[in-house]
Z-matrix of the N, CA and C atoms (Angstrom, degrees):
N
C 1 1.468
C 2 1.521 1 109.62
N 3 1.329 2 117.11 1 135.29
C 4 1.454 3 120.62 2 178.11
C 5 1.526 4 111.07 3 -70.20
N 6 1.328 5 114.69 4 154.56
C 7 1.459 6 121.60 5 -178.93
C 8 1.528 7 110.45 6 -108.26
N 9 1.326 8 115.03 7 175.93
C 10 1.461 9 121.72 8 169.38
C 11 1.521 10 107.44 9 -96.94
N 12 1.313 11 116.63 10 139.95
C 13 1.464 12 122.38 11 179.30
C 14 1.519 13 110.08 12 -99.77
N 15 1.333 14 116.48 13 124.55
C 16 1.461 15 123.29 14 173.98
C 17 1.524 16 108.37 15 -108.21
N 18 1.325 17 116.79 16 123.92
C 19 1.461 18 121.89 17 -176.60
C 20 1.521 19 109.28 18 -114.77
N 21 1.325 20 116.59 19 115.53
C 22 1.467 21 121.39 20 175.61
C 23 1.519 22 109.47 21 -92.87
N 24 1.333 23 115.20 22 135.72
C 25 1.466 24 120.86 23 171.61
C 26 1.515 25 111.89 24 -92.36
N 27 1.332 26 116.50 25 -16.77
C 28 1.460 27 122.79 26 -177.66
C 29 1.528 28 107.66 27 -152.09
N 30 1.322 29 116.99 28 138.02
C 31 1.461 30 121.20 29 -173.64
C 32 1.520 31 112.63 30 -56.90
N 33 1.339 32 118.09 31 -42.08
C 34 1.471 33 119.29 32 -176.18
C 35 1.524 34 112.57 33 -79.25
N 36 1.324 35 117.67 34 -7.18
C 37 1.463 36 120.25 35 178.10
C 38 1.535 37 109.02 36 -104.13
N 39 1.324 38 114.09 37 72.30
C 40 1.447 39 121.14 38 -176.50
C 41 1.523 40 113.06 39 -89.20
N 42 1.339 41 117.27 40 -171.05
C 43 1.456 42 120.37 41 -176.75
C 44 1.512 43 114.97 42 -75.66
N 45 1.343 44 118.29 43 -15.80
C 46 1.455 45 120.67 44 174.16
C 47 1.520 46 113.37 45 54.28
N 48 1.333 47 115.79 46 -123.84
C 49 1.463 48 121.48 47 -177.87
C 50 1.524 49 112.13 48 -61.89
N 51 1.308 50 117.81 49 -26.83
C 52 1.468 51 120.62 50 -178.32
C 53 1.527 52 111.43 51 -64.13
N 54 1.323 53 116.36 52 -36.76
C 55 1.463 54 120.09 53 179.82
C 56 1.540 55 110.33 54 -59.82
N 57 1.329 56 115.43 55 -45.70
C 58 1.457 57 119.87 56 -178.78
C 59 1.521 58 112.33 57 -62.10
N 60 1.337 59 116.84 58 -40.29
C 61 1.464 60 120.50 59 179.77
C 62 1.522 61 110.39 60 -65.19
N 63 1.319 62 117.37 61 -42.12
C 64 1.464 63 120.43 62 177.32
C 65 1.522 64 111.20 63 -61.96
N 66 1.324 65 116.49 64 -43.06
C 67 1.459 66 120.20 65 -179.23
C 68 1.530 67 110.95 66 -66.71
N 69 1.319 68 117.31 67 -40.39
C 70 1.471 69 121.00 68 177.50
C 71 1.522 70 111.33 69 -57.47
N 72 1.322 71 115.47 70 -39.60
C 73 1.462 72 120.67 71 -174.73
C 74 1.531 73 112.78 72 -89.84
N 75 1.320 74 116.22 73 0.72
C 76 1.463 75 120.47 74 178.05
C 77 1.516 76 113.26 75 68.04
N 78 1.344 77 116.06 76 30.95
C 79 1.467 78 121.02 77 -179.76
C 80 1.526 79 109.19 78 -95.61
N 81 1.297 80 117.25 79 122.25
C 82 1.459 81 121.63 80 -179.03
C 83 1.526 82 110.92 81 -75.94
N 84 1.324 83 115.25 82 148.46
C 85 1.459 84 119.44 83 179.43
C 86 1.519 85 110.53 84 -149.16
N 87 1.321 86 114.99 85 154.80
C 88 1.458 87 122.89 86 169.19
C 89 1.525 88 107.77 87 -107.94
N 90 1.327 89 115.84 88 140.69
C 91 1.467 90 121.83 89 179.32
C 92 1.518 91 108.68 90 -121.49
N 93 1.335 92 116.55 91 121.72
C 94 1.468 93 120.70 92 176.84
C 95 1.529 94 108.99 93 -119.29
N 96 1.318 95 116.08 94 146.18
C 97 1.464 96 122.45 95 -178.11
C 98 1.529 97 108.20 96 -118.11
N 99 1.329 98 116.27 97 102.96
C 100 1.465 99 120.48 98 -177.05
C 101 1.519 100 111.87 99 -66.00
N 102 1.346 101 117.84 100 -27.57
C 103 1.460 102 120.20 101 -178.91
C 104 1.524 103 111.82 102 -70.29
N 105 1.335 104 117.10 103 -14.01
C 106 1.460 105 121.45 104 176.13
C 107 1.523 106 111.59 105 -97.56
N 108 1.317 107 116.59 106 7.61
C 109 1.453 108 120.52 107 179.65
C 110 1.518 109 113.76 108 86.47
N 111 1.339 110 117.40 109 6.02
C 112 1.459 111 120.04 110 177.31
C 113 1.524 112 110.27 111 -72.44
N 114 1.309 113 116.55 112 154.72
C 115 1.456 114 121.61 113 -175.01
C 116 1.523 115 111.28 114 -90.09
N 117 1.303 116 115.30 115 146.01
C 118 1.466 117 123.12 116 172.20
C 119 1.534 118 105.42 117 -82.47
N 120 1.332 119 117.85 118 106.84
C 121 1.475 120 119.11 119 -174.48
C 122 1.527 121 112.25 120 -72.40
N 123 1.299 122 115.52 121 170.34
C 124 1.456 123 121.78 122 -179.12
C 125 1.536 124 109.59 123 -60.48
N 126 1.343 125 118.69 124 115.23
C 127 1.469 126 120.54 125 -176.87
C 128 1.517 127 113.53 126 -66.37
N 129 1.322 128 116.69 127 -17.66
C 130 1.460 129 119.89 128 -178.32
C 131 1.528 130 112.53 129 -71.24
N 132 1.327 131 115.75 130 -8.29
C 133 1.465 132 120.50 131 177.04
C 134 1.529 133 112.48 132 -92.44
N 135 1.344 134 116.90 133 7.36
C 136 1.459 135 121.45 134 -174.35
C 137 1.521 136 111.63 135 -125.70
N 138 1.339 137 115.13 136 158.01
C 139 1.461 138 121.56 137 176.01
C 140 1.517 139 111.91 138 -71.08
N 141 1.332 140 116.17 139 -34.87
C 142 1.459 141 121.91 140 -178.10
C 143 1.517 142 108.29 141 -160.99
N 144 1.336 143 115.60 142 161.74
C 145 1.462 144 122.14 143 -179.36
C 146 1.525 145 108.59 144 -128.19
N 147 1.334 146 115.92 145 135.10
C 148 1.461 147 122.10 146 174.51
C 149 1.526 148 107.22 147 -125.54
N 150 1.334 149 116.79 148 119.79
C 151 1.459 150 121.90 149 179.41
C 152 1.528 151 108.17 150 -109.44
N 153 1.314 152 115.45 151 124.66
C 154 1.463 153 121.91 152 -172.96
C 155 1.527 154 111.95 153 -94.33
N 156 1.333 155 115.50 154 -175.95
C 157 1.458 156 121.56 155 -173.85
C 158 1.510 157 114.53 156 -82.76
N 159 1.321 158 115.38 157 -178.32
C 160 1.453 159 121.71 158 179.44
C 161 1.508 160 111.02 159 171.54
N 162 1.336 161 117.79 160 169.44
C 163 1.461 162 121.86 161 -176.13
C 164 1.525 163 114.26 162 -81.55
N 165 1.322 164 118.23 163 -9.85
C 166 1.469 165 121.12 164 -179.54
C 167 1.530 166 110.58 165 -66.77
N 168 1.307 167 114.75 166 172.32
C 169 1.460 168 121.87 167 168.93
C 170 1.521 169 108.26 168 -113.46
N 171 1.321 170 116.34 169 144.41
C 172 1.461 171 119.58 170 174.59
C 173 1.523 172 111.30 171 -65.71
N 174 1.337 173 117.43 172 -11.55
C 175 1.466 174 121.96 173 177.15
C 176 1.524 175 112.97 174 -87.80
N 177 1.330 176 117.57 175 -4.21
C 178 1.462 177 120.60 176 179.53
C 179 1.529 178 110.56 177 -63.12
N 180 1.315 179 115.59 178 146.88
C 181 1.461 180 120.58 179 179.56
C 182 1.532 181 111.58 180 -102.18
N 183 1.315 182 116.22 181 29.92
C 184 1.459 183 121.37 182 179.69
C 185 1.531 184 110.47 183 -80.32
N 186 1.329 185 115.52 184 160.17
C 187 1.461 186 120.13 185 175.56
C 188 1.524 187 109.59 186 -59.57
N 189 1.324 188 116.40 187 -41.93
C 190 1.467 189 121.49 188 -179.04
C 191 1.524 190 111.18 189 -56.09
N 192 1.334 191 117.05 190 -48.69
C 193 1.457 192 119.30 191 -176.42
C 194 1.531 193 111.31 192 -73.41
N 195 1.317 194 117.13 193 -37.19
C 196 1.468 195 119.15 194 176.32
C 197 1.525 196 110.67 195 -59.77
N 198 1.344 197 116.70 196 -40.85
C 199 1.458 198 121.09 197 178.43
C 200 1.537 199 110.20 198 -64.78
N 201 1.340 200 116.33 199 -42.02
C 202 1.462 201 120.11 200 -179.70
C 203 1.526 202 111.54 201 -62.40
N 204 1.306 203 117.00 202 -45.08
C 205 1.461 204 120.50 203 179.57
C 206 1.529 205 111.16 204 -63.65
N 207 1.293 206 116.32 205 -40.98
C 208 1.470 207 121.38 206 179.88
C 209 1.521 208 110.91 207 -64.07
N 210 1.336 209 116.85 208 -46.68
C 211 1.464 210 120.58 209 -179.24
C 212 1.534 211 111.15 210 -68.13
N 213 1.333 212 116.85 211 -38.45
C 214 1.469 213 119.11 212 174.97
C 215 1.518 214 110.74 213 -57.22
N 216 1.329 215 115.51 214 -44.12
C 217 1.467 216 120.09 215 -178.77
C 218 1.523 217 110.73 216 -62.83
N 219 1.332 218 116.74 217 -38.83
C 220 1.458 219 120.16 218 176.71
C 221 1.528 220 110.85 219 -60.58
N 222 1.329 221 116.13 220 -43.29
C 223 1.465 222 120.21 221 179.44
C 224 1.524 223 110.85 222 -62.78
N 225 1.333 224 116.65 223 -43.56
C 226 1.462 225 120.84 224 179.21
C 227 1.526 226 111.10 225 -62.28
N 228 1.320 227 116.06 226 -47.05
C 229 1.467 228 120.53 227 -177.85
C 230 1.529 229 111.50 228 -62.79
N 231 1.338 230 116.57 229 -31.32
C 232 1.460 231 121.15 230 -178.44
C 233 1.534 232 112.35 231 -89.18
N 234 1.334 233 117.31 232 -3.49
C 235 1.464 234 120.63 233 -179.53
C 236 1.515 235 113.76 234 71.25
N 237 1.334 236 117.23 235 25.49
C 238 1.462 237 121.23 236 179.34
C 239 1.534 238 109.03 237 -73.45
N 240 1.316 239 119.65 238 130.01
C 241 1.472 240 120.45 239 175.28
C 242 1.522 241 110.49 240 -54.74
N 243 1.325 242 116.08 241 133.55
C 244 1.469 243 121.58 242 -170.24
C 245 1.524 244 109.00 243 -138.12
N 246 1.334 245 115.89 244 135.97
C 247 1.463 246 121.63 245 173.19
C 248 1.515 247 108.48 246 -131.53
N 249 1.338 248 116.68 247 117.65
C 250 1.451 249 121.63 248 177.26
C 251 1.518 250 110.08 249 -107.36
N 252 1.328 251 116.82 250 136.35
C 253 1.456 252 122.22 251 -178.94
C 254 1.524 253 109.01 252 -120.52
N 255 1.333 254 116.67 253 125.10
C 256 1.473 255 124.28 254 179.27
C 257 1.534 256 109.72 255 57.75
N 258 1.335 257 118.58 256 -110.12
C 259 1.467 258 119.55 257 176.61
C 260 1.526 259 110.30 258 -57.73
N 261 1.336 260 116.80 259 -32.84
C 262 1.469 261 120.26 260 177.45
C 263 1.518 262 112.24 261 -61.20
N 264 1.331 263 117.41 262 -36.85
C 265 1.475 264 121.14 263 173.06
C 266 1.523 265 110.08 264 -64.01
N 267 1.322 266 116.32 265 -47.54
C 268 1.463 267 120.43 266 -174.69
C 269 1.525 268 111.29 267 -64.75
N 270 1.327 269 117.09 268 -41.46
C 271 1.470 270 118.62 269 179.27
C 272 1.534 271 110.77 270 -70.61
N 273 1.328 272 116.76 271 -31.84
C 274 1.466 273 120.15 272 175.98
C 275 1.520 274 110.76 273 -63.11
N 276 1.324 275 116.74 274 -49.56
C 277 1.467 276 121.21 275 -178.89
C 278 1.528 277 110.55 276 -61.84
N 279 1.330 278 116.36 277 -43.17
C 280 1.463 279 118.45 278 179.38
C 281 1.524 280 111.11 279 -65.30
N 282 1.330 281 117.51 280 -37.46
C 283 1.466 282 121.15 281 177.99
C 284 1.522 283 111.78 282 -60.98
N 285 1.347 284 115.66 283 -29.07
C 286 1.463 285 120.91 284 -176.24
C 287 1.527 286 112.64 285 -97.00
N 288 1.334 287 117.73 286 10.33
C 289 1.459 288 120.75 287 174.87
C 290 1.502 289 116.11 288 101.57
N 291 1.342 290 117.76 289 1.19
C 292 1.460 291 120.67 290 175.86
C 293 1.524 292 110.97 291 -84.22
N 294 1.324 293 115.39 292 -170.63
C 295 1.473 294 120.23 293 -177.44
C 296 1.523 295 110.49 294 -129.37
N 297 1.325 296 114.93 295 155.11
C 298 1.458 297 122.30 296 175.81
C 299 1.524 298 107.70 297 -117.43
N 300 1.343 299 115.98 298 126.48
C 301 1.465 300 121.61 299 -176.33
C 302 1.524 301 109.37 300 -135.70
N 303 1.327 302 115.58 301 166.59
C 304 1.461 303 120.18 302 177.10
C 305 1.526 304 109.76 303 -70.32
N 306 1.321 305 115.94 304 133.99
C 307 1.464 306 120.13 305 175.70
C 308 1.529 307 108.89 306 -77.77
N 309 1.318 308 116.97 307 157.18
C 310 1.469 309 121.31 308 -178.63
C 311 1.529 310 111.18 309 -59.62
N 312 1.326 311 116.71 310 -35.98
C 313 1.467 312 121.43 311 177.66
C 314 1.521 313 108.41 312 -136.41
N 315 1.334 314 115.24 313 154.43
C 316 1.462 315 118.97 314 170.40
C 317 1.525 316 108.37 315 -77.55
N 318 1.320 317 116.11 316 136.79
C 319 1.461 318 120.47 317 172.81
C 320 1.525 319 107.25 318 -104.52
N 321 1.333 320 115.29 319 115.96
C 322 1.460 321 121.17 320 -172.38
C 323 1.525 322 110.31 321 -132.89
N 324 1.319 323 116.93 322 125.26
C 325 1.453 324 121.33 323 173.28
C 326 1.519 325 113.61 324 86.05
N 327 1.324 326 115.47 325 -143.85
C 328 1.456 327 122.66 326 -173.18
C 329 1.526 328 111.95 327 -104.57
N 330 1.349 329 116.53 328 -27.41
C 331 1.461 330 121.10 329 -177.26
C 332 1.526 331 110.99 330 -123.29
N 333 1.343 332 115.64 331 151.65
C 334 1.463 333 120.47 332 176.82
C 335 1.527 334 110.31 333 -84.15
N 336 1.325 335 116.48 334 -178.43
C 337 1.459 336 120.97 335 -177.13
C 338 1.524 337 113.15 336 -68.01
N 339 1.334 338 117.08 337 -14.03
C 340 1.453 339 121.11 338 177.21
C 341 1.524 340 111.93 339 -93.03
N 342 1.325 341 116.56 340 1.69
C 343 1.457 342 120.66 341 178.64
C 344 1.512 343 114.76 342 84.80
N 345 1.327 344 117.34 343 11.92
C 346 1.463 345 121.57 344 178.87
C 347 1.526 346 110.16 345 -96.94
N 348 1.318 347 116.25 346 142.12
C 349 1.461 348 119.88 347 176.95
C 350 1.529 349 109.56 348 -64.04
N 351 1.327 350 115.72 349 137.69
C 352 1.460 351 119.79 350 174.17
C 353 1.527 352 109.28 351 -64.24
N 354 1.319 353 115.71 352 131.70
C 355 1.454 354 121.40 353 177.41
C 356 1.520 355 109.39 354 -136.54
N 357 1.323 356 114.99 355 151.03
C 358 1.455 357 119.76 356 171.17
C 359 1.525 358 108.33 357 -121.71
N 360 1.320 359 116.29 358 145.94
C 361 1.465 360 122.63 359 -175.27
C 362 1.517 361 109.30 360 -119.70
N 363 1.323 362 116.39 361 131.81
C 364 1.456 363 120.41 362 179.22
C 365 1.525 364 111.11 363 -67.23
N 366 1.318 365 115.96 364 137.79
C 367 1.461 366 121.47 365 171.21
C 368 1.537 367 108.33 366 -79.92
N 369 1.318 368 116.63 367 176.74
C 370 1.463 369 119.11 368 176.17
C 371 1.523 370 110.91 369 -60.45
N 372 1.333 371 116.33 370 -39.05
C 373 1.470 372 119.67 371 176.43
C 374 1.533 373 110.07 372 -62.00
N 375 1.335 374 115.40 373 -42.82
C 376 1.458 375 120.23 374 -177.21
C 377 1.514 376 113.74 375 -65.12
N 378 1.335 377 116.53 376 -35.41
C 379 1.466 378 120.40 377 -177.56
C 380 1.529 379 112.02 378 -62.03
N 381 1.317 380 116.38 379 -26.87
C 382 1.468 381 120.13 380 -176.27
C 383 1.525 382 112.89 381 -108.56
N 384 1.336 383 116.61 382 5.04
C 385 1.460 384 118.73 383 -179.80
C 386 1.525 385 109.95 384 -84.43
N 387 1.336 386 117.68 385 140.10
C 388 1.465 387 119.73 386 -178.70
C 389 1.521 388 114.86 387 -61.22
N 390 1.321 389 118.32 388 -19.79
C 391 1.467 390 120.05 389 178.37
C 392 1.523 391 111.31 390 -63.14
N 393 1.328 392 116.99 391 -28.65
C 394 1.461 393 120.65 392 -175.47
C 395 1.520 394 112.98 393 -111.19
N 396 1.305 395 116.83 394 22.66
C 397 1.462 396 120.01 395 177.34
C 398 1.537 397 109.39 396 -61.01
N 399 1.337 398 116.77 397 126.12
C 400 1.458 399 121.41 398 178.19
C 401 1.510 400 114.83 399 80.04
N 402 1.338 401 118.15 400 6.02
C 403 1.464 402 122.15 401 -178.66
C 404 1.523 403 109.20 402 -102.61
N 405 1.329 404 116.30 403 132.79
C 406 1.454 405 121.55 404 179.45
C 407 1.527 406 110.71 405 -89.40
N 408 1.302 407 116.04 406 144.49
C 409 1.474 408 122.07 407 178.94
C 410 1.529 409 108.77 408 -115.22
N 411 1.360 410 117.59 409 141.16
C 412 1.469 411 128.61 410 3.88
C 413 1.526 412 112.01 411 -80.32
N 414 1.332 413 114.70 412 167.73
C 415 1.458 414 122.12 413 179.62
C 416 1.522 415 109.57 414 -122.47
N 417 1.309 416 116.14 415 135.28
C 418 1.466 417 119.71 416 172.85
C 419 1.524 418 109.18 417 -80.05
N 420 1.337 419 114.49 418 146.60
C 421 1.463 420 119.29 419 -171.01
C 422 1.516 421 110.04 420 -147.83
N 423 1.322 422 117.17 421 155.98
C 424 1.464 423 123.45 422 176.58
C 425 1.525 424 108.00 423 -98.54
N 426 1.336 425 115.91 424 134.73
C 427 1.466 426 119.89 425 -178.22
C 428 1.522 427 112.02 426 -120.60
N 429 1.330 428 114.51 427 151.50
C 430 1.460 429 121.25 428 174.92
C 431 1.530 430 108.13 429 -160.01
N 432 1.342 431 115.87 430 71.13
C 433 1.471 432 118.27 431 -177.02
C 434 1.529 433 110.63 432 -155.95
N 435 1.335 434 114.39 433 155.22
C 436 1.454 435 121.25 434 176.56
C 437 1.515 436 112.90 435 -122.43
N 438 1.340 437 116.75 436 -4.74
C 439 1.463 438 121.37 437 179.98
C 440 1.520 439 110.28 438 -115.84
N 441 1.307 440 115.22 439 164.69
C 442 1.457 441 121.52 440 178.57
C 443 1.522 442 108.37 441 -141.80
N 444 1.324 443 116.50 442 -179.39
C 445 1.465 444 120.55 443 -175.63
C 446 1.525 445 111.03 444 -119.54
N 447 1.323 446 114.63 445 151.37
C 448 1.462 447 123.20 446 172.41
C 449 1.522 448 106.58 447 -111.48
N 450 1.310 449 116.68 448 123.05
C 451 1.456 450 121.40 449 -171.55
C 452 1.522 451 112.26 450 -87.72
N 453 1.318 452 115.76 451 154.63
C 454 1.458 453 121.25 452 169.43
C 455 1.536 454 108.06 453 -85.27
N 456 1.337 455 118.20 454 163.69
C 457 1.466 456 119.71 455 178.64
C 458 1.525 457 113.87 456 -59.78
N 459 1.323 458 117.57 457 -24.21
C 460 1.459 459 120.55 458 -178.25
C 461 1.528 460 112.93 459 -78.91
N 462 1.325 461 117.54 460 -16.31
C 463 1.464 462 120.98 461 -178.31
C 464 1.521 463 110.71 462 -84.70
N 465 1.334 464 115.77 463 152.50
C 466 1.465 465 121.05 464 -179.38
C 467 1.526 466 110.13 465 -115.26
N 468 1.333 467 115.75 466 134.41
C 469 1.456 468 120.99 467 175.62
C 470 1.527 469 108.21 468 -89.60
N 471 1.335 470 116.46 469 120.52
C 472 1.463 471 121.62 470 -176.83
C 473 1.522 472 113.47 471 -101.41
N 474 1.343 473 116.95 472 -24.05
C 475 1.464 474 120.40 473 177.99
C 476 1.518 475 108.95 474 -153.30
N 477 1.341 476 115.26 475 144.30
C 478 1.462 477 121.45 476 -175.95
C 479 1.528 478 110.21 477 -126.97
N 480 1.338 479 115.56 478 158.19
C 481 1.456 480 121.74 479 177.81
C 482 1.515 481 111.40 480 -126.28
N 483 1.319 482 115.96 481 170.24
C 484 1.460 483 121.92 482 -176.92
C 485 1.521 484 112.26 483 -71.83
N 486 1.316 485 117.22 484 -45.02
C 487 1.472 486 121.94 485 -173.73
C 488 1.521 487 112.56 486 -99.87
N 489 1.318 488 116.62 487 -13.20
C 490 1.463 489 122.69 488 178.97
C 491 1.517 490 105.58 489 -145.72
N 492 1.319 491 116.84 490 110.15
C 493 1.463 492 119.90 491 -170.67
C 494 1.518 493 112.83 492 -67.64
N 495 1.313 494 117.23 493 -48.31
C 496 1.473 495 120.82 494 -169.72
C 497 1.525 496 111.12 495 -86.10
N 498 1.329 497 115.40 496 84.55
C 499 1.468 498 121.51 497 -173.18
C 500 1.522 499 113.83 498 -94.62
N 501 1.308 500 118.14 499 -40.43
C 502 1.465 501 121.18 500 176.17
C 503 1.525 502 107.67 501 -133.04
N 504 1.314 503 115.70 502 128.31
C 505 1.458 504 121.73 503 -171.68
C 506 1.523 505 109.88 504 -128.42
N 507 1.325 506 115.86 505 141.31
C 508 1.465 507 121.41 506 172.16
C 509 1.520 508 107.61 507 -108.72
N 510 1.318 509 115.43 508 118.98
C 511 1.460 510 121.56 509 -173.34
C 512 1.527 511 111.50 510 -99.45
N 513 1.309 512 116.51 511 -29.35
C 514 1.463 513 122.26 512 178.51
C 515 1.509 514 109.06 513 -148.00
N 516 1.333 515 118.35 514 179.82
C 517 1.462 516 121.26 515 -177.34
C 518 1.527 517 113.68 516 -53.65
N 519 1.353 518 116.55 517 -33.49
C 520 1.466 519 120.04 518 -179.63
C 521 1.526 520 111.81 519 -132.15
N 522 1.334 521 116.49 520 26.62
C 523 1.466 522 121.09 521 -176.70
C 524 1.525 523 110.39 522 -120.58
N 525 1.330 524 115.47 523 121.01
C 526 1.463 525 122.06 524 -173.71
C 527 1.529 526 110.83 525 -129.94
N 528 1.336 527 114.94 526 154.36
C 529 1.448 528 120.50 527 172.64
C 530 1.515 529 110.18 528 -137.93
N 531 1.334 530 116.09 529 139.06
C 532 1.461 531 123.28 530 178.11
C 533 1.521 532 107.84 531 -120.55
N 534 1.340 533 117.83 532 125.22
C 535 1.452 534 120.85 533 -177.00
C 536 1.522 535 112.68 534 -71.72
N 537 1.321 536 116.94 535 -39.47
C 538 1.457 537 120.46 536 -179.37
C 539 1.519 538 112.10 537 -88.82
N 540 1.334 539 114.18 538 -169.93
C 541 1.462 540 121.16 539 -176.02
C 542 1.516 541 110.53 540 -117.78
N 543 1.349 542 115.73 541 122.56
C 544 1.455 543 122.09 542 168.55
C 545 1.531 544 111.43 543 -108.89
N 546 1.324 545 116.39 544 -7.87
C 547 1.467 546 120.62 545 -172.35
C 548 1.524 547 114.15 546 -89.31
N 549 1.335 548 117.11 547 -3.66
C 550 1.460 549 122.02 548 -172.25
C 551 1.528 550 111.73 549 -66.47
N 552 1.339 551 117.35 550 124.85
C 553 1.465 552 121.12 551 173.19
C 554 1.525 553 109.41 552 -107.32
N 555 1.326 554 117.17 553 178.55
C 556 1.464 555 120.19 554 -174.10
C 557 1.525 556 112.24 555 -61.99
N 558 1.330 557 115.99 556 -40.92
C 559 1.456 558 118.71 557 -179.50
C 560 1.519 559 112.31 558 -63.20
N 561 1.320 560 116.70 559 -45.39
C 562 1.460 561 120.93 560 178.32
C 563 1.529 562 110.68 561 -63.89
N 564 1.333 563 116.47 562 -40.48
C 565 1.462 564 119.25 563 179.22
C 566 1.526 565 110.43 564 -57.90
N 567 1.329 566 117.34 565 -45.80
C 568 1.458 567 120.48 566 -179.82
C 569 1.517 568 112.82 567 -61.57
N 570 1.329 569 115.94 568 -41.94
C 571 1.470 570 120.17 569 179.51
C 572 1.523 571 110.46 570 -66.63
N 573 1.334 572 116.79 571 -46.46
C 574 1.463 573 120.11 572 -179.45
C 575 1.527 574 111.00 573 -60.90
N 576 1.334 575 116.33 574 -44.70
C 577 1.463 576 120.65 575 -178.04
C 578 1.526 577 111.28 576 -61.69
N 579 1.340 578 116.65 577 -30.00
C 580 1.460 579 121.15 578 -178.35
C 581 1.521 580 113.43 579 -88.28
N 582 1.345 581 117.52 580 -24.51
C 583 1.462 582 119.93 581 -170.38
C 584 1.524 583 115.61 582 -117.07
N 585 1.333 584 118.21 583 -26.83
C 586 1.462 585 118.39 584 -178.09
C 587 1.527 586 110.18 585 -73.71
N 588 1.335 587 118.40 586 130.19
C 589 1.465 588 120.06 587 -176.21
C 590 1.529 589 114.13 588 -58.77
N 591 1.327 590 118.13 589 -39.41
C 592 1.467 591 120.50 590 -179.32
C 593 1.525 592 111.26 591 -71.63
N 594 1.309 593 117.57 592 -41.42
C 595 1.464 594 120.51 593 179.62
C 596 1.528 595 111.27 594 -70.10
N 597 1.327 596 116.83 595 -31.73
C 598 1.471 597 120.49 596 179.80
C 599 1.521 598 112.46 597 -64.00
N 600 1.317 599 116.66 598 -25.76
C 601 1.467 600 120.16 599 -179.36
C 602 1.529 601 112.35 600 -80.98
N 603 1.312 602 117.34 601 -7.32
C 604 1.450 603 121.55 602 -178.36
C 605 1.523 604 110.88 603 -90.22
N 606 1.336 605 116.53 604 162.13
C 607 1.460 606 122.63 605 174.38
C 608 1.531 607 107.49 606 -68.44
N 609 1.318 608 117.18 607 109.44
C 610 1.461 609 120.69 608 -172.28
C 611 1.526 610 112.38 609 -63.94
N 612 1.325 611 117.55 610 -37.03
C 613 1.466 612 120.33 611 179.68
C 614 1.523 613 110.84 612 -67.24
N 615 1.336 614 116.86 613 -41.88
C 616 1.467 615 120.49 614 178.83
C 617 1.526 616 110.82 615 -67.52
N 618 1.337 617 116.81 616 -38.78
C 619 1.454 618 121.07 617 178.31
C 620 1.526 619 110.38 618 -62.41
N 621 1.321 620 116.87 619 -45.29
C 622 1.458 621 121.30 620 178.74
C 623 1.525 622 111.36 621 -62.30
N 624 1.353 623 116.15 622 -43.74
C 625 1.473 624 120.23 623 -179.73
C 626 1.527 625 111.01 624 -62.27
N 627 1.327 626 116.98 625 -41.30
C 628 1.470 627 120.48 626 179.48
C 629 1.526 628 110.98 627 -67.38
N 630 1.322 629 115.99 628 -40.04
C 631 1.465 630 120.63 629 177.81
C 632 1.524 631 110.26 630 -61.35
N 633 1.327 632 117.60 631 -42.53
C 634 1.461 633 120.68 632 -179.96
C 635 1.526 634 111.13 633 -63.66
N 636 1.327 635 117.26 634 -32.67
C 637 1.472 636 120.93 635 -179.23
C 638 1.529 637 111.89 636 -67.07
N 639 1.323 638 117.16 637 -32.35
C 640 1.470 639 119.66 638 -175.85
C 641 1.525 640 112.75 639 -100.24
N 642 1.321 641 117.77 640 -7.31
C 643 1.466 642 121.40 641 -166.77
C 644 1.527 643 113.60 642 -60.93
N 645 1.317 644 118.14 643 -42.28
C 646 1.462 645 119.79 644 -175.81
C 647 1.527 646 111.57 645 -63.36
N 648 1.334 647 116.67 646 -50.78
C 649 1.459 648 120.23 647 178.43
C 650 1.512 649 112.36 648 -66.10
N 651 1.310 650 115.83 649 -36.11
C 652 1.457 651 123.20 650 179.89
C 653 1.531 652 110.23 651 -61.11
N 654 1.328 653 115.90 652 -47.37
C 655 1.471 654 120.22 653 -179.03
C 656 1.524 655 111.26 654 -67.59
N 657 1.326 656 116.60 655 -37.32
C 658 1.457 657 119.92 656 177.71
C 659 1.521 658 110.78 657 -62.03
N 660 1.341 659 116.55 658 -43.31
C 661 1.466 660 120.12 659 178.79
C 662 1.514 661 111.39 660 -66.21
N 663 1.334 662 116.71 661 -38.94
C 664 1.472 663 120.25 662 177.80
C 665 1.522 664 109.50 663 -57.57
N 666 1.332 665 116.58 664 -48.99
C 667 1.459 666 119.86 665 -177.91
C 668 1.523 667 111.55 666 -61.52
N 669 1.325 668 117.29 667 -45.64
C 670 1.467 669 120.22 668 -178.32
C 671 1.528 670 111.07 669 -63.46
N 672 1.328 671 116.29 670 -47.66
C 673 1.461 672 120.04 671 -177.11
C 674 1.528 673 110.62 672 -64.81
N 675 1.322 674 116.96 673 -44.40
C 676 1.460 675 119.38 674 -176.84
C 677 1.530 676 111.35 675 -70.50
N 678 1.325 677 117.22 676 -38.99
C 679 1.459 678 118.72 677 176.56
C 680 1.533 679 110.86 678 -66.13
N 681 1.334 680 117.07 679 -33.95
C 682 1.462 681 119.83 680 173.78
C 683 1.520 682 111.04 681 -63.83
N 684 1.341 683 116.10 682 -40.46
C 685 1.464 684 118.55 683 178.14
C 686 1.535 685 110.48 684 -64.11
N 687 1.317 686 116.99 685 -41.26
C 688 1.462 687 119.91 686 178.45
C 689 1.523 688 111.21 687 -62.02
N 690 1.335 689 116.25 688 -37.15
C 691 1.470 690 119.72 689 176.34
C 692 1.522 691 110.88 690 -64.80
N 693 1.334 692 116.47 691 -40.59
C 694 1.469 693 120.67 692 176.80
C 695 1.535 694 109.85 693 -61.16
N 696 1.342 695 115.21 694 -34.51
C 697 1.473 696 120.68 695 179.62
C 698 1.525 697 112.19 696 -83.13
N 699 1.339 698 116.93 697 2.84
C 700 1.459 699 120.04 698 177.60
C 701 1.503 700 114.98 699 85.41
N 702 1.342 701 116.45 700 19.28
C 703 1.479 702 120.61 701 -178.25
C 704 1.529 703 110.62 702 -112.18
């Protein structure tokens, strides 16, 4: 039986809540960590591909990023169900002919600079897409990015945000990218808060309190969206 491929761009940016959902459902997966020099295997050998976040840019000219873009393109060409998260979204869009550029502001944590919780709102396309079946809009989300994507005319915008418009993108019939993070679990949150340079500059107690306020709804949305993606992938 084929497995699902999980691709890490950075060791501390793992699958989080997604791992637990896969294990609950008895779905086998392979996990590779590109930041450790591991290879991104041929996606055509898998049921679906999930590419996670990281501090790199999809515009980097490193061997690692060139390999990621190439393998993403293989998955797209083969019609493999694909979910990109944060950098995974950006590398997906670039693989499909879009562009990655600096966003007007960095989106970091749970709240923006005005003290409002980050939210994304479904577009008309998004309201009817199977990825968001049973999900209410708007959705609160955790952010950790300074870049955004420029879409091609063939791509569909499924959800938008106030400070970064292109939040959820559909690149192919079964290929999606999400700019923010729904996969964050408590362990990852603690590591990120302690190690990420942007999060380290924030008031850690206030960041934790804000995270706790959104956690219940956040986890519910993660489960719905990811289970919808698994259904799209035939699982």
